[in-house]
Every structure is written in C-alpha cells, then in structure tokens.
N, C-alpha and C positions, 0 to 999 in steps of 0.2 A: 547698605544691606549688612546687617551683623552676620558673623560667623554661623551662629544657628540658623539662621535663615537661609544663608548660602547651603549648608548640610541640608537641610530639610528640602530645599529646590532640587540639590542634584540627587537625593536620595528619591523622590518624585520623578525626577525624568529617568533615571536608573530603572525604577520599577516600570514605568511605561515602556521602558524600551526592551524590558524583558518579556512584559506581556505581549507585546508586538512580535517579538521574534518566536516566542512559544505558539502562538498563535498560526504564524506563518508557517512553522514548521510542521506543524499537524496538517495542515492543507497540503503542503508539498509530498509530505510523506504517505497521506491517504489517495494521493492521485494514482498511484500504481501505473505511470506511463512507463518505467523502465523494465518492467517485465511483462510478459503475456500472460502469466499464471495469475487466478484467481486463487487458488488454494490447491486442497487434496481432496478427494473425495474419500467417503469413510473405508475403499477397498484400496487406497493408495492411488488410485489414477490420478493425473495432472488434470485440473481443470481450467480452461482458458477462461479469461476476462469476458468473451463473447458467447459462453455458455457450452463450447464445445469441450470434449474429453478426449485425451490422449492415454491410451491403456496399453497393457501389453498381453498378447495372446500366449506368450511363451517366449523362450527365451529368443532374442533376435526378433520378433515379430511384433512390431510396431502397430497400434490401431489408432485411428481417428474417428470418434463417434459424433455424430451431429444428429439434427432433428431428422434427416434422410436416411439415417441408419450408420453403419460401420463401413468406413472405407479402408481399403489395404492399399499402402503406398507400392509403387510399383519399383522397376529398377533404379539404379543409382542414376541422378540427374532428371528424373521424371518429377513432374509436380502436378498438383491439383488444388482447387479452392473451394471449402465446404459452403454450403448455404448460408452459413452465418458469418463468411468472410475471412475464414482463416487460411492462410497462403501456408501449404505443405510442400516442402522440398526434400526426396529422398537424397541422403547424403552417402549412404551405404546400408548394406543390407538389414543393419541392426538399428541405423540411426537418422532421423528425420530433423529437419528445421521447420519448426513453426512459427509463424509471422501474423501478428494481430495488432492491427493501428500503428504500423512502424516499429513494434518491439519484437526482436526475435531472439529464439532460444533454440537449441540442440537438445533435442530429447533422444535416449538410449533404452534398449530394453536388454538388461542382463541378465545374471543368474538370479537375481533379487525377486524376477517376475514382477516387478512393479517398474514404472518409468522412472528414470533417474535423468536429471540435469544440473548444469553448474550455474544455471541462472536462479535468482531468487525466486522463491517460493512462499508466498505468504501463508501464515496459519491463518486459516479460514477460520469463521465460526464454529464449523463442525469439529475441528482439533483445539480451538482456545476455548471452549466452552459456551454457554450463554452469554452474549453481551461481550465477548471477547475480542470480535473482529472490528476492524477498523473500516471494513468496506462500508462505502454509502454514507461517510461522513459528508455533512452539509455545511460548505463553506460558510453560509450566513451564521448557522449555529455556533461554530466555531469562533466567528469575529464577534457575535455578540456575548460569547462567555468570555472573551478577552476583553471587551470593554466591560462587563462587569467585574472581572478582577482588578483592571485599572481603575474604575470608579471606586471600589472597596479600598484600594491602597491610597488613593488621593482621600477618601473619605476618612480613614484612619489616620492619614497624616492631619489632616485638618482637626481634626478632636484631639489628637495628642499636643498640637501647638495651641490651641484652646486652653487647654487644663494646665497648663504652666503656669506658674504664679508670675506676676509682673514683678521686674526688678526696677529697684528705686533710683 
C-alpha cells in the first residue's frame, strides 16, 4: 500500500467517523430529555414538553395550566399532578418544582412577571422563526442524511483517485 493510498484511506475513515459523530450529536441534542421545557409561549410563559404551561399571574403567583384549566399551587410542601402527567411540588410561596418524564426544574415568578428557571429552555419554533426549531427531528432522517454525506465523501474520494495520472 503506497503512502497516497494510506492517506486516502485515512481521510475516508476520518470523514466517516466525523459524519457518524455529527449525526449522533444531532439525535442526542434533539432528544430534550435533560429539560422538562419545550420552549416559551409568545407571552413568555414556559411550555412543558407534554403541553402544560407554567405562567405567572403576578409577582410570586405561579400558575400551571393544562387541558383541565388553571391550577394554583398550595402551601409549601404540597403537590399535585396535572392530567398530562406534570408533577408539581410547591417549594415556597413563589417557587414550584415541575417534573415531566424524569426531568425536573424549579420555576419562580419574580418581578419580571414571567416565569424564570435555571434549567435549559430551548428556543422553540415561536422564537426561532419558521423552521428554526429542532423539535420533532426524526432519527431515521438524520441517519439517512449522515449516510448521504458519507456516500458523497466516499464518492468524491473515488472520483479524485481515478483522475490521478498513472505513474510510470
């Protein structure tokens, strides 16, 4: 095996590894399992991945809204579960902990009059513009895109190798 052949093979392997890592990272990032939030509504309320909404009715007045209506958290230490499965635990007068599918986050209603949290809140399609959201990424489409990229790189490598003049 000549040096040129080894370099071409190494480049092809490196491109394949890069394509695989890129495709895998997209799937992992799009999963959203690390945060219970889907994004924010137009009014600034927090939308949970199951469709429930956490809003502020005023300073220190947290509200959880689901298909059944608005829920007012009780005294610290009390909890309830919405019809969509959001578990809400009241931490203090102005803070609740919401849990959806194993991911939890504390939400506070401060003087800003919109709910704040230290958890990651993805910028959903409403804030990112048309087509800017990563929600709903299909793993099959991502894998197919990675395969097309890898096939293009391999095809380009073969094309360039065939165009080289033969050495005497």
